[in-house]
C-alpha positions in Angstrom: 0.0 0.0 0.0 1.3 3.4 -1.0 1.9 5.8 1.9 -0.3 8.9 2.0 1.3 12.3 1.4 0.9 13.2 5.1 2.5 10.0 6.2 5.4 10.5 3.7 5.7 14.1 4.9 5.9 13.1 8.6 8.5 10.5 7.9 10.6 12.9 5.9 10.2 15.7 8.5 11.3 13.4 11.3 14.4 12.5 9.5 15.3 16.0 8.4 13.9 18.2 11.2 14.2 16.1 14.4 17.7 17.2 15.3 17.0 20.9 14.4 13.9 20.9 16.6 15.5 19.2 19.6 18.7 21.3 19.3 16.8 24.6 19.2 14.6 23.6 22.1 17.6 22.5 24.2 19.3 25.8 23.6 16.2 27.8 24.5 15.1 25.8 27.5 18.4 24.3 28.7 16.7 20.9 29.4 17.4 17.9 27.2 14.5 15.9 28.6 12.1 18.7 28.0 13.4 19.3 24.5 13.1 15.6 23.5 9.6 15.3 25.0 8.3 18.5 23.5 9.7 17.5 20.1 8.0 14.1 20.4 4.7 15.8 21.3 5.0 18.0 18.2 5.4 15.0 16.0 2.4 13.4 17.6 0.4 16.5 16.8 1.7 16.3 13.2 0.4 12.7 13.0 -3.0 13.9 14.2 -3.3 17.1 12.1 -1.4 16.8 8.9 -3.6 14.0 7.4 -6.6 16.4 7.9 -4.9 19.8 7.2 -2.2 18.8 4.8 1.6 19.0 5.2 2.6 22.6 6.0 4.7 24.5 3.5 7.6 24.7 6.0 7.4 21.5 8.2 10.4 22.4 10.2 9.0 25.8 11.3 5.6 24.2 12.1 7.3 21.6 14.2 9.5 24.1 16.0 6.6 26.4 16.8 4.4 23.5 18.0 7.2 22.0 20.1 8.0 25.3 21.7 4.4 25.8 22.7 4.3 22.2 24.1 7.4 22.9 26.1 6.0 26.1 27.5 2.8 24.3 28.5 4.9 21.7 30.3 6.9 24.3 32.2 3.7 25.9 33.3 2.0 22.7 34.3 5.0 21.4 36.3 5.5 24.5 38.4 3.1 26.7 40.3 5.8 29.3 41.1 5.5 32.7 39.6 9.2 32.7 38.6 8.7 29.6 36.5 5.6 31.1 35.0 7.4 34.3 34.1 10.2 32.3 32.5 7.7 30.5 30.4 6.2 33.8 29.3 9.5 35.1 28.3 10.1 32.0 26.1 7.1 32.9 24.0 9.3 35.4 22.2 10.1 34.0 18.8 12.9 36.4 18.0 16.0 34.5 16.8 18.6 34.2 19.6 22.0 35.9 19.4 24.9 33.8 18.3 26.4 31.7 21.2 30.0 30.4 21.2 32.4 29.9 18.4 30.0 28.3 15.9 26.4 29.6 15.5 24.8 26.2 14.8 22.4 24.6 17.2 23.1 21.0 16.3 26.9 21.4 16.5 26.5 23.1 19.9 24.2 20.3 21.1 26.7 17.8 19.8 29.5 19.2 22.1 27.1 19.4 25.0 26.1 15.8 24.7 29.8 14.9 24.6 30.4 16.4 28.0 33.2 14.6 30.1 30.7 14.0 32.9 29.4 11.2 30.7 31.1 7.9 29.8 32.2 7.7 26.2 29.5 5.2 25.3 26.9 7.4 26.9 28.2 10.5 25.0 28.0 8.7 21.7 24.5 7.2 22.4 23.0 10.4 23.6 24.3 12.4 20.7 23.1 9.8 18.1 19.7 10.2 19.7 19.6 13.9 20.1 21.6 15.2 17.1 21.6 12.2 14.7 17.9 11.5 15.2 18.4 7.7 15.3 15.9 5.6 17.2 16.9 3.9 20.4 16.6 0.6 18.6 19.1 1.7 15.9 21.6 2.9 18.4 21.2 -0.3 20.4 22.1 -2.3 17.2 25.2 -0.1 16.7 26.4 -0.9 20.3 25.3 -4.6 20.2 23.1 -4.2 23.3 19.4 -4.7 23.9 17.1 -1.8 23.2 16.0 -1.6 26.8 19.6 -1.3 28.0 20.2 1.5 25.5 17.0 3.3 26.6 18.2 3.3 30.2 21.7 4.5 29.2 20.3 7.5 27.3 18.0 8.4 30.1 20.8 8.2 32.6 23.0 10.4 30.4 20.3 13.1 30.2 19.8 13.1 33.9 23.6 13.3 34.5 23.8 16.4 32.3 20.8 17.9 34.2 22.3 17.2 37.6 25.7 18.7 36.5 23.8 21.8 35.3 25.8 21.7 32.0 25.3 25.1 30.3 23.8 25.0 26.8 26.5 26.9 25.0 29.6 26.1 23.0 32.4 25.0 25.4 35.7 26.8 25.7 38.5 26.0 23.3 40.2 23.6 25.8 36.9 21.8 26.5 36.3 21.5 22.8 39.5 19.6 22.4 38.8 17.5 25.4 35.5 16.4 24.0 36.7 16.0 20.4 37.2 12.2 20.4 33.6 11.6 21.4 32.3 14.1 18.9 34.2 12.5 16.1 33.0 9.1 17.1 29.4 10.3 17.0 29.7 11.9 13.6 31.2 8.8 12.1 28.5 6.6 13.6 25.8 8.9 12.2 27.6 8.7 8.8 27.7 4.9 8.9 24.1 4.6 9.8 23.3 6.7 6.8 25.6 5.0 4.4 24.3 1.5 5.3 21.4 1.5 7.6 21.3 -1.1 10.4 17.5 -1.4 10.4 14.4 -0.5 8.5 13.5 -0.9 4.8 16.0 1.6 3.3 19.4 0.4 2.4 20.8 3.9 2.8 19.6 7.0 4.6 21.2 9.7 2.6 20.1 12.6 4.8 22.1 11.1 7.8 25.3 10.7 5.7 24.9 14.3 4.4 24.3 15.6 7.9 27.4 13.8 9.1 29.5 15.4 6.3 28.0 18.8 7.1 28.9 18.4 10.8 32.4 17.3 9.8 32.8 20.4 7.7 31.7 22.6 10.6 34.1 20.9 12.9 36.9 21.6 10.4 35.9 25.3 10.3 36.0 25.3 14.1 39.3 23.3 14.4 41.2 23.8 11.1 44.5 22.6 12.6 43.2 19.3 14.0 44.4 16.4 11.9 41.8 14.0 13.0 39.0 16.4 12.1 40.4 16.7 8.6 40.8 12.9 8.5 37.2 12.4 9.4 36.0 14.7 6.7 38.2 13.1 4.1 37.1 9.6 5.2 33.4 10.4 5.0 33.8 12.1 1.6 35.8 9.1 0.1 33.3 6.6 1.4 30.2 8.6 0.4 31.7 9.1 -3.1 30.9 5.4 -3.8 27.3 5.7 -2.8 25.7 5.6 -6.3 27.4 2.3 -6.9 26.7 0.8 -3.5 23.3 -0.8 -4.2 22.1 -2.5 -7.4 18.9 -1.5 -9.1 17.4 -4.7 -7.6 18.2 -3.5 -4.1 21.3 -5.7 -3.5 24.5 -4.6 -1.9 27.4 -4.2 -4.4 30.8 -4.9 -2.8 33.8 -2.6 -3.5 35.3 -5.2 -5.8 32.1 -5.4 -8.0 31.2 -1.7 -8.1 30.9 0.3 -11.3 33.6 2.9 -10.7 32.3 5.2 -13.4 29.4 5.9 -11.0 31.7 7.2 -8.2 31.5 10.9 -7.4 34.8 12.2 -8.7 34.4 15.6 -7.1 34.2 14.1 -3.6 37.1 11.8 -4.3 39.2 14.7 -5.4 38.3 16.7 -2.3 39.0 13.7 -0.1 42.4 13.0 -1.8 43.4 16.6 -1.4 42.8 16.5 2.3 44.7 13.2 2.7 47.7 14.7 0.8 47.5 17.8 2.9 47.7 15.8 6.1 50.6 13.7 4.7 52.5 16.9 4.1 51.6 18.3 7.5 52.9 15.2 9.2 56.1 15.4 7.2 56.5 18.9 8.4 56.3 17.9 12.0 52.6 17.7 12.9 51.4 14.9 15.2 51.3 11.4 13.9 48.1 10.4 12.1 45.3 9.0 14.2 42.5 6.6 13.4 40.5 8.8 11.0 43.5 10.0 9.0 44.7 6.4 8.6 41.2 5.2 7.6 41.0 8.1 5.1 44.4 7.0 3.7 43.2 3.4 3.2 40.1 4.7 1.4 42.2 7.0 -0.7 44.2 3.9 -1.9 40.9 2.2 -2.8 39.5 5.2 -4.7 42.8 5.8 -6.5 42.7 2.3 -8.1 41.1 2.2 -11.6 39.8 -1.3 -10.8 39.7 -3.7 -7.9 42.5 -5.7 -9.5 44.8 -2.7 -9.6 44.4 -2.0 -5.9 47.7 -1.6 -4.0 47.0 -4.2 -1.4 50.5 -3.9 0.1 49.9 -0.3 0.9 46.4 -1.1 2.3 47.8 -3.8 4.6 50.7 -1.5 5.7 48.2 1.2 6.6 46.1 -1.3 8.6 49.3 -2.3 10.4 49.9 1.3 11.3 46.2 1.7 12.3 46.6 -1.3 14.7 49.1 0.8 16.7 46.4 3.3 17.5 43.3 1.2 17.3 43.8 -2.5 17.9 40.0 -3.2 18.0 38.7 -6.5 16.8 37.0 -4.9 13.8 40.2 -3.3 12.6 41.9 -6.7 13.0 39.1 -8.3 11.0 39.4 -5.7 8.2 43.2 -6.1 8.1 42.8 -9.9 7.8 40.4 -9.5 4.9 42.8 -7.1 3.1 45.7 -9.5 3.8 43.8 -12.3 2.1 44.5 -10.5 -1.2 48.3 -10.8 -0.6 48.7 -14.0 1.4 45.7 -16.0 0.4 42.4 -17.0 2.0 43.7 -19.8 4.2 46.0 -17.6 6.2 43.4 -14.9 6.5 40.8 -17.4 7.7 43.1 -18.4 10.6 43.3 -14.7 11.6 39.6 -14.2 11.3 38.8 -17.3 13.3 40.7 -16.0 16.3 38.2 -13.2 16.5 35.2 -15.5 16.8 34.6 -15.0 20.6 34.6 -11.2 20.5 32.7 -10.7 17.2 30.2 -13.6 17.3 27.3 -11.1 17.3 28.7 -9.0 14.4 27.2 -9.9 11.0 30.2 -8.6 9.0 32.5 -11.1 10.9 30.3 -14.0 9.7 30.1 -12.6 6.2 33.9 -12.2 5.9 34.4 -15.7 7.3 31.8 -17.1 4.9 33.7 -15.6 1.9 37.0 -17.0 3.1 35.5 -20.4 3.7 34.1 -20.4 0.2 37.5 -19.5 -1.2 39.1 -22.5 0.5 36.3 -24.8 -0.7 34.7 -25.5 2.8 31.3 -25.2 1.3 29.1 -26.5 4.2 30.9 -24.3 6.7 30.5 -21.3 4.3 26.8 -21.9 4.0 26.4 -22.0 7.8 28.4 -18.8 8.1 26.3 -17.1 5.5 23.1 -18.2 7.4 24.5 -16.6 10.5 25.4 -13.4 8.8 22.0 -13.1 7.2 20.3 -13.7 10.5 22.3 -10.9 12.1 22.2 -8.4 9.2 19.8 -5.5 9.7 20.1 -4.0 6.2 17.9 -5.4 3.4 20.6 -4.8 0.7 23.2 -6.8 2.8 20.7 -9.6 3.3 19.9 -9.8 -0.4 23.7 -9.9 -1.2 24.5 -12.5 1.4 21.5 -14.7 0.4 22.6 -14.7 -3.2 26.2 -15.6 -2.3 24.9 -18.4 -0.1 22.6 -19.7 -2.8 25.4 -19.6 -5.4 27.4 -22.1 -3.4 27.7 -25.5 -5.1 25.8 -28.5 -3.8 
């Protein structure tokens, strides 16, 4: 059944306007809980009114106005004190607020607030994905490999921690910005990844999330032009996103890097990403700090996007870059990706041994089982490969990935 115009408009508005509405309310009211609840109330009102009245010409403005009124009503209801009532009255003023802090962008400001050091790193990332990225609690839970109820409690605790700490809703000082930068970069990259290959839902990609992550990365670079990891993150997202048009087939199946039609790649974004990578290489040669995780990942993707075909990829350079990445990020996923790259140099059997060592820590990660299935296929362990594909399909949340993995499994002999 085709969705109604109102239903389509609400879905689109939630994806495009949620973060703007929440961020604006958080700045105005200084209360994340109130901001999220009022925004949710506004969307409930949209569900009730838009099918009858039609989608407004400016959905974002309608939602912001409605959410602001909902928030004021809550403030009035929850306090009988005259001071609170006066504050609510003052908030009726719809004049735009003056710029606050180094960057006049509500979402970027909210991103740094959510990455306050009072929160654990996992809480910072989860809270910002919810508040700024607009991801559902279920989507965030999948990214962290935890139950949805666990993630809901984590986000609630994070909001209460910020409220208890009375964190001001403004851009932090320059020193605080650098202290929170690692969490902010992690958030932006997770938002990008959720857009580039969604973990749930019917859409293989959510382009607006990827574009929002790139926009935030650009703003971060304007704020911190000398930070190598900020430049690295921007280059990384550009180089990955450049392959978007070739990422999913017309039939809705994932297309792997080796099989992609490279004529569909966005050469403008590749050129921009390469320029940033070369700029960072020159900076390190001139004495800047050694490259971190995002700069090295950007360099790896620069090698891939520099190759005219998969067969012409410089795998030695890719593996060497992964070896260097392991010195700053020895996570199981980096080790998995390094093993997959090494298979192109040393063969599938050796890579399979490396991948198998990660079974305990990555048993719930679909990409682990997908990589293992491919390596098992290449060494002619067909039955084991089929079981690994089955496990990967069961864990994969993206329809394009499931379609690809199902085809690969069904193509196995026997």
